[in-house]
Jmol script that loads the backbone (N, CA, C; Angstrom):
load data "model"
ATOM      1  N   MET A   1      87.826  96.544  71.957  1.00  0.00           N
ATOM      2  CA  MET A   1      87.539  96.814  73.240  1.00  0.00           C
ATOM      3  C   MET A   1      87.450  95.640  74.140  1.00  0.00           C
ATOM      4  N   ALA A   2      88.264  95.520  75.177  1.00  0.00           N
ATOM      5  CA  ALA A   2      88.155  94.335  76.199  1.00  0.00           C
ATOM      6  C   ALA A   2      86.918  94.256  76.844  1.00  0.00           C
ATOM      7  N   LYS A   3      86.968  93.180  77.499  1.00  0.00           N
ATOM      8  CA  LYS A   3      85.747  92.795  78.384  1.00  0.00           C
ATOM      9  C   LYS A   3      85.760  93.401  79.670  1.00  0.00           C
ATOM     10  N   LEU A   4      84.661  93.951  80.494  1.00  0.00           N
ATOM     11  CA  LEU A   4      84.850  94.312  81.728  1.00  0.00           C
ATOM     12  C   LEU A   4      85.137  93.317  82.565  1.00  0.00           C
ATOM     13  N   LYS A   5      85.819  93.560  83.951  1.00  0.00           N
ATOM     14  CA  LYS A   5      85.696  92.655  84.879  1.00  0.00           C
ATOM     15  C   LYS A   5      84.675  92.493  85.620  1.00  0.00           C
ATOM     16  N   ILE A   6      84.442  91.720  86.478  1.00  0.00           N
ATOM     17  CA  ILE A   6      83.316  91.251  87.328  1.00  0.00           C
ATOM     18  C   ILE A   6      83.830  91.878  88.805  1.00  0.00           C
ATOM     19  N   PHE A   7      83.087  93.063  89.191  1.00  0.00           N
ATOM     20  CA  PHE A   7      83.648  93.492  90.627  1.00  0.00           C
ATOM     21  C   PHE A   7      82.457  93.175  91.313  1.00  0.00           C
ATOM     22  N   SER A   8      83.020  93.125  92.762  1.00  0.00           N
ATOM     23  CA  SER A   8      82.162  93.110  93.743  1.00  0.00           C
ATOM     24  C   SER A   8      81.723  94.674  94.366  1.00  0.00           C
ATOM     25  N   GLY A   9      80.871  94.982  95.125  1.00  0.00           N
ATOM     26  CA  GLY A   9      80.778  96.592  95.658  1.00  0.00           C
ATOM     27  C   GLY A   9      81.947  96.807  96.325  1.00  0.00           C
ATOM     28  N   LYS A  10      82.481  96.048  97.167  1.00  0.00           N
ATOM     29  CA  LYS A  10      83.655  96.582  98.007  1.00  0.00           C
ATOM     30  C   LYS A  10      84.821  96.792  97.010  1.00  0.00           C
ATOM     31  N   GLU A  11      85.044  95.924  96.129  1.00  0.00           N
ATOM     32  CA  GLU A  11      86.173  96.170  95.024  1.00  0.00           C
ATOM     33  C   GLU A  11      86.118  97.431  94.455  1.00  0.00           C
ATOM     34  N   LEU A  12      84.914  97.412  93.953  1.00  0.00           N
ATOM     35  CA  LEU A  12      84.754  99.086  93.236  1.00  0.00           C
ATOM     36  C   LEU A  12      84.851  99.964  94.048  1.00  0.00           C
ATOM     37  N   CYS A  13      84.478 100.078  95.207  1.00  0.00           N
ATOM     38  CA  CYS A  13      84.838 101.146  96.114  1.00  0.00           C
ATOM     39  C   CYS A  13      86.174 101.450  96.135  1.00  0.00           C
ATOM     40  N   LYS A  14      86.843 100.084  96.469  1.00  0.00           N
ATOM     41  CA  LYS A  14      88.374 100.565  96.697  1.00  0.00           C
ATOM     42  C   LYS A  14      89.188 101.061  95.413  1.00  0.00           C
ATOM     43  N   LEU A  15      88.531 100.534  94.385  1.00  0.00           N
ATOM     44  CA  LEU A  15      89.467 101.092  92.933  1.00  0.00           C
ATOM     45  C   LEU A  15      88.963 102.532  92.906  1.00  0.00           C
ATOM     46  N   LEU A  16      87.608 102.899  93.454  1.00  0.00           N
ATOM     47  CA  LEU A  16      87.278 104.367  92.962  1.00  0.00           C
ATOM     48  C   LEU A  16      87.980 105.180  94.173  1.00  0.00           C
ATOM     49  N   SER A  17      88.289 104.890  95.089  1.00  0.00           N
ATOM     50  CA  SER A  17      88.883 105.393  96.116  1.00  0.00           C
ATOM     51  C   SER A  17      90.482 106.010  95.960  1.00  0.00           C
ATOM     52  N   LEU A  18      90.932 104.856  95.114  1.00  0.00           N
ATOM     53  CA  LEU A  18      92.341 105.059  94.375  1.00  0.00           C
ATOM     54  C   LEU A  18      92.527 106.420  93.726  1.00  0.00           C
ATOM     55  N   TYR A  19      91.392 106.879  93.210  1.00  0.00           N
ATOM     56  CA  TYR A  19      91.407 107.994  92.057  1.00  0.00           C
ATOM     57  C   TYR A  19      90.704 108.911  92.415  1.00  0.00           C
ATOM     58  N   GLY A  20      90.752 109.339  93.774  1.00  0.00           N
ATOM     59  CA  GLY A  20      90.213 110.332  94.767  1.00  0.00           C
ATOM     60  C   GLY A  20      88.472 110.474  94.925  1.00  0.00           C
ATOM     61  N   PHE A  21      87.846 109.375  94.864  1.00  0.00           N
ATOM     62  CA  PHE A  21      86.776 108.993  95.668  1.00  0.00           C
ATOM     63  C   PHE A  21      86.977 108.850  96.995  1.00  0.00           C
ATOM     64  N   ALA A  22      85.666 109.303  97.796  1.00  0.00           N
ATOM     65  CA  ALA A  22      85.560 109.104  99.128  1.00  0.00           C
ATOM     66  C   ALA A  22      84.267 108.565  99.648  1.00  0.00           C
ATOM     67  N   GLU A  23      84.015 107.520 100.320  1.00  0.00           N
ATOM     68  CA  GLU A  23      83.020 107.386 100.877  1.00  0.00           C
ATOM     69  C   GLU A  23      82.442 108.304 101.901  1.00  0.00           C
ATOM     70  N   VAL A  24      81.135 108.726 101.563  1.00  0.00           N
ATOM     71  CA  VAL A  24      80.492 109.846 102.016  1.00  0.00           C
ATOM     72  C   VAL A  24      79.263 109.342 103.373  1.00  0.00           C
ATOM     73  N   ARG A  25      78.789 108.283 102.615  1.00  0.00           N
ATOM     74  CA  ARG A  25      77.936 107.656 103.747  1.00  0.00           C
ATOM     75  C   ARG A  25      77.001 106.311 102.976  1.00  0.00           C
ATOM     76  N   LYS A  26      76.395 105.887 103.747  1.00  0.00           N
ATOM     77  CA  LYS A  26      75.994 104.094 103.608  1.00  0.00           C
ATOM     78  C   LYS A  26      74.602 103.925 103.914  1.00  0.00           C
ATOM     79  N   ARG A  27      73.759 103.828 102.715  1.00  0.00           N
ATOM     80  CA  ARG A  27      72.381 103.772 103.100  1.00  0.00           C
ATOM     81  C   ARG A  27      71.654 102.296 102.840  1.00  0.00           C
ATOM     82  N   GLY A  28      71.571 101.751 103.473  1.00  0.00           N
ATOM     83  CA  GLY A  28      70.731 100.289 102.958  1.00  0.00           C
ATOM     84  C   GLY A  28      72.030  99.328 102.257  1.00  0.00           C
ATOM     85  N   SER A  29      71.529  99.085 100.942  1.00  0.00           N
ATOM     86  CA  SER A  29      72.713  98.396 100.214  1.00  0.00           C
ATOM     87  C   SER A  29      73.431  99.115  99.780  1.00  0.00           C
ATOM     88  N   HIS A  30      73.322 100.305  99.778  1.00  0.00           N
ATOM     89  CA  HIS A  30      74.585 101.369  98.574  1.00  0.00           C
ATOM     90  C   HIS A  30      75.474 102.291  99.332  1.00  0.00           C
ATOM     91  N   ILE A  31      76.749 102.314  98.861  1.00  0.00           N
ATOM     92  CA  ILE A  31      77.470 103.018  99.365  1.00  0.00           C
ATOM     93  C   ILE A  31      77.748 104.195  98.424  1.00  0.00           C
ATOM     94  N   ILE A  32      77.534 105.322  99.130  1.00  0.00           N
ATOM     95  CA  ILE A  32      77.535 106.722  98.152  1.00  0.00           C
ATOM     96  C   ILE A  32      78.881 107.049  98.130  1.00  0.00           C
ATOM     97  N   MET A  33      79.525 107.429  96.941  1.00  0.00           N
ATOM     98  CA  MET A  33      81.136 107.762  97.022  1.00  0.00           C
ATOM     99  C   MET A  33      80.913 109.230  96.310  1.00  0.00           C
ATOM    100  N   GLN A  34      81.975 110.114  96.520  1.00  0.00           N
ATOM    101  CA  GLN A  34      82.233 111.423  96.248  1.00  0.00           C
ATOM    102  C   GLN A  34      83.179 111.766  96.109  1.00  0.00           C
ATOM    103  N   LYS A  35      83.643 112.451  94.920  1.00  0.00           N
ATOM    104  CA  LYS A  35      84.907 113.347  94.422  1.00  0.00           C
ATOM    105  C   LYS A  35      84.668 114.851  94.313  1.00  0.00           C
ATOM    106  N   GLN A  36      85.306 115.610  94.965  1.00  0.00           N
ATOM    107  CA  GLN A  36      85.338 117.218  94.883  1.00  0.00           C
ATOM    108  C   GLN A  36      85.993 117.435  93.318  1.00  0.00           C
ATOM    109  N   GLY A  37      85.302 118.070  92.544  1.00  0.00           N
ATOM    110  CA  GLY A  37      86.311 118.903  91.661  1.00  0.00           C
ATOM    111  C   GLY A  37      86.347 120.003  91.591  1.00  0.00           C
ATOM    112  N   LYS A  38      86.921 120.691  90.624  1.00  0.00           N
ATOM    113  CA  LYS A  38      87.334 122.396  90.566  1.00  0.00           C
ATOM    114  C   LYS A  38      85.820 123.096  90.751  1.00  0.00           C
ATOM    115  N   GLU A  39      85.096 122.493  90.093  1.00  0.00           N
ATOM    116  CA  GLU A  39      83.553 123.179  89.808  1.00  0.00           C
ATOM    117  C   GLU A  39      82.725 122.251  90.157  1.00  0.00           C
ATOM    118  N   THR A  40      82.892 121.016  90.182  1.00  0.00           N
ATOM    119  CA  THR A  40      81.619 120.376  90.416  1.00  0.00           C
ATOM    120  C   THR A  40      81.990 119.033  91.455  1.00  0.00           C
ATOM    121  N   THR A  41      80.737 118.566  91.912  1.00  0.00           N
ATOM    122  CA  THR A  41      80.894 117.203  92.808  1.00  0.00           C
ATOM    123  C   THR A  41      80.341 116.192  92.097  1.00  0.00           C
ATOM    124  N   ILE A  42      81.441 114.654  91.832  1.00  0.00           N
ATOM    125  CA  ILE A  42      80.638 113.719  91.241  1.00  0.00           C
ATOM    126  C   ILE A  42      80.360 112.972  92.535  1.00  0.00           C
ATOM    127  N   THR A  43      78.804 112.307  92.583  1.00  0.00           N
ATOM    128  CA  THR A  43      78.382 111.526  93.132  1.00  0.00           C
ATOM    129  C   THR A  43      77.986 110.142  92.744  1.00  0.00           C
ATOM    130  N   ILE A  44      78.421 109.197  93.187  1.00  0.00           N
ATOM    131  CA  ILE A  44      78.330 107.765  92.662  1.00  0.00           C
ATOM    132  C   ILE A  44      77.688 107.051  93.736  1.00  0.00           C
ATOM    133  N   PRO A  45      76.387 106.397  93.424  1.00  0.00           N
ATOM    134  CA  PRO A  45      76.019 105.351  94.479  1.00  0.00           C
ATOM    135  C   PRO A  45      76.481 103.828  93.891  1.00  0.00           C
ATOM    136  N   VAL A  46      77.127 103.253  94.724  1.00  0.00           N
ATOM    137  CA  VAL A  46      77.901 101.683  94.498  1.00  0.00           C
ATOM    138  C   VAL A  46      76.494 100.631  95.136  1.00  0.00           C
ATOM    139  N   PRO A  47      76.142  99.812  94.872  1.00  0.00           N
ATOM    140  CA  PRO A  47      75.359  98.406  95.729  1.00  0.00           C
ATOM    141  C   PRO A  47      76.395  97.917  95.988  1.00  0.00           C
ATOM    142  N   GLU A  48      76.343  97.649  97.272  1.00  0.00           N
ATOM    143  CA  GLU A  48      77.071  96.990  98.229  1.00  0.00           C
ATOM    144  C   GLU A  48      76.617  95.279  97.670  1.00  0.00           C
ATOM    145  N   HIS A  49      76.544  94.872  96.696  1.00  0.00           N
ATOM    146  CA  HIS A  49      76.609  93.508  95.940  1.00  0.00           C
ATOM    147  C   HIS A  49      77.725  92.808  96.156  1.00  0.00           C
ATOM    148  N   LYS A  50      77.442  91.120  95.521  1.00  0.00           N
ATOM    149  CA  LYS A  50      78.803  90.653  95.646  1.00  0.00           C
ATOM    150  C   LYS A  50      79.308  90.501  94.118  1.00  0.00           C
ATOM    151  N   GLU A  51      78.018  90.967  93.197  1.00  0.00           N
ATOM    152  CA  GLU A  51      78.427  91.092  91.675  1.00  0.00           C
ATOM    153  C   GLU A  51      77.897  92.209  91.262  1.00  0.00           C
ATOM    154  N   ILE A  52      78.526  93.172  90.748  1.00  0.00           N
ATOM    155  CA  ILE A  52      77.815  94.343  90.067  1.00  0.00           C
ATOM    156  C   ILE A  52      77.443  94.157  88.956  1.00  0.00           C
ATOM    157  N   ALA A  53      75.885  94.503  88.251  1.00  0.00           N
ATOM    158  CA  ALA A  53      75.463  93.967  87.075  1.00  0.00           C
ATOM    159  C   ALA A  53      76.318  94.720  85.917  1.00  0.00           C
ATOM    160  N   LEU A  54      76.264  94.443  84.931  1.00  0.00           N
ATOM    161  CA  LEU A  54      76.964  95.266  83.580  1.00  0.00           C
ATOM    162  C   LEU A  54      76.430  96.469  83.262  1.00  0.00           C
ATOM    163  N   GLY A  55      75.141  96.463  83.548  1.00  0.00           N
ATOM    164  CA  GLY A  55      74.522  97.931  83.047  1.00  0.00           C
ATOM    165  C   GLY A  55      75.158  98.764  84.235  1.00  0.00           C
ATOM    166  N   THR A  56      75.057  98.546  85.428  1.00  0.00           N
ATOM    167  CA  THR A  56      75.213  99.201  86.458  1.00  0.00           C
ATOM    168  C   THR A  56      76.458  99.692  86.320  1.00  0.00           C
ATOM    169  N   LEU A  57      77.619  98.538  86.449  1.00  0.00           N
ATOM    170  CA  LEU A  57      79.130  99.221  86.101  1.00  0.00           C
ATOM    171  C   LEU A  57      79.196  99.888  85.054  1.00  0.00           C
ATOM    172  N   GLN A  58      78.682  99.844  83.700  1.00  0.00           N
ATOM    173  CA  GLN A  58      78.794 100.763  82.589  1.00  0.00           C
ATOM    174  C   GLN A  58      78.131 102.308  83.258  1.00  0.00           C
ATOM    175  N   SER A  59      77.199 102.252  83.919  1.00  0.00           N
ATOM    176  CA  SER A  59      76.744 103.510  84.283  1.00  0.00           C
ATOM    177  C   SER A  59      77.825 104.212  85.424  1.00  0.00           C
ATOM    178  N   ILE A  60      78.570 103.550  86.024  1.00  0.00           N
ATOM    179  CA  ILE A  60      79.522 103.773  87.158  1.00  0.00           C
ATOM    180  C   ILE A  60      80.333 104.166  86.345  1.00  0.00           C
ATOM    181  N   ILE A  61      81.058 103.439  85.597  1.00  0.00           N
ATOM    182  CA  ILE A  61      82.186 104.169  84.681  1.00  0.00           C
ATOM    183  C   ILE A  61      81.882 105.603  84.091  1.00  0.00           C
ATOM    184  N   ARG A  62      80.690 105.560  83.668  1.00  0.00           N
ATOM    185  CA  ARG A  62      80.230 106.819  82.783  1.00  0.00           C
ATOM    186  C   ARG A  62      80.152 107.928  83.725  1.00  0.00           C
ATOM    187  N   GLN A  63      79.682 108.100  85.085  1.00  0.00           N
ATOM    188  CA  GLN A  63      79.508 109.142  86.035  1.00  0.00           C
ATOM    189  C   GLN A  63      80.748 109.111  86.370  1.00  0.00           C
ATOM    190  N   SER A  64      81.890 108.415  86.716  1.00  0.00           N
ATOM    191  CA  SER A  64      83.083 108.630  87.369  1.00  0.00           C
ATOM    192  C   SER A  64      84.068 109.299  86.354  1.00  0.00           C
ATOM    193  N   GLU A  65      83.958 109.303  85.123  1.00  0.00           N
ATOM    194  CA  GLU A  65      84.673 109.879  84.111  1.00  0.00           C
ATOM    195  C   GLU A  65      86.047 109.404  84.210  1.00  0.00           C
ATOM    196  N   LEU A  66      86.215 108.317  84.553  1.00  0.00           N
ATOM    197  CA  LEU A  66      87.955 107.386  84.946  1.00  0.00           C
ATOM    198  C   LEU A  66      87.618 106.708  83.337  1.00  0.00           C
ATOM    199  N   PRO A  67      88.802 106.679  83.029  1.00  0.00           N
ATOM    200  CA  PRO A  67      88.714 105.400  81.686  1.00  0.00           C
ATOM    201  C   PRO A  67      88.884 104.365  81.731  1.00  0.00           C
ATOM    202  N   ARG A  68      88.009 103.835  80.909  1.00  0.00           N
ATOM    203  CA  ARG A  68      87.249 102.345  80.707  1.00  0.00           C
ATOM    204  C   ARG A  68      88.320 101.258  81.131  1.00  0.00           C
ATOM    205  N   GLU A  69      89.550 101.505  80.659  1.00  0.00           N
ATOM    206  CA  GLU A  69      90.587 100.433  80.551  1.00  0.00           C
ATOM    207  C   GLU A  69      90.821 100.208  82.137  1.00  0.00           C
ATOM    208  N   LEU A  70      90.597 100.918  83.191  1.00  0.00           N
ATOM    209  CA  LEU A  70      90.642 100.839  84.608  1.00  0.00           C
ATOM    210  C   LEU A  70      89.919  99.631  84.983  1.00  0.00           C
ATOM    211  N   PHE A  71      88.858  99.342  84.445  1.00  0.00           N
ATOM    212  CA  PHE A  71      87.675  98.324  84.691  1.00  0.00           C
ATOM    213  C   PHE A  71      87.820  97.321  83.988  1.00  0.00           C
ATOM    214  N   GLU A  72      88.609  96.962  82.710  1.00  0.00           N
ATOM    215  CA  GLU A  72      88.832  96.151  81.847  1.00  0.00           C
ATOM    216  C   GLU A  72      89.505  94.890  82.265  1.00  0.00           C
ATOM    217  N   THR A  73      89.288  93.776  81.741  1.00  0.00           N
ATOM    218  CA  THR A  73      90.254  92.633  82.072  1.00  0.00           C
ATOM    219  C   THR A  73      91.506  92.764  81.115  1.00  0.00           C
ATOM    220  N   LYS A  74      92.722  92.230  81.845  1.00  0.00           N
ATOM    221  CA  LYS A  74      93.901  92.478  81.082  1.00  0.00           C
ATOM    222  C   LYS A  74      94.184  91.298  80.178  1.00  0.00           C
TER     223      LYS A  74
END
end "model"
wireframe off; spacefill off
backbone 0.3
color backbone group
């Protein structure tokens, strides 16, 4: 398994938006991203920090249901 890249909050939001997520609101230091599915809506809070913590990034990957390879270094 390759190492995860270091993302800022804005970079992570850009990546998520490429895969169907849209910013629905911003509150404090968090950007709320959502994606409408056939039966469910996926909602992910993304902290707007210069560097996202590793555990937070892993949680976002799990919630987004996107392949981990999109977030790994090449």
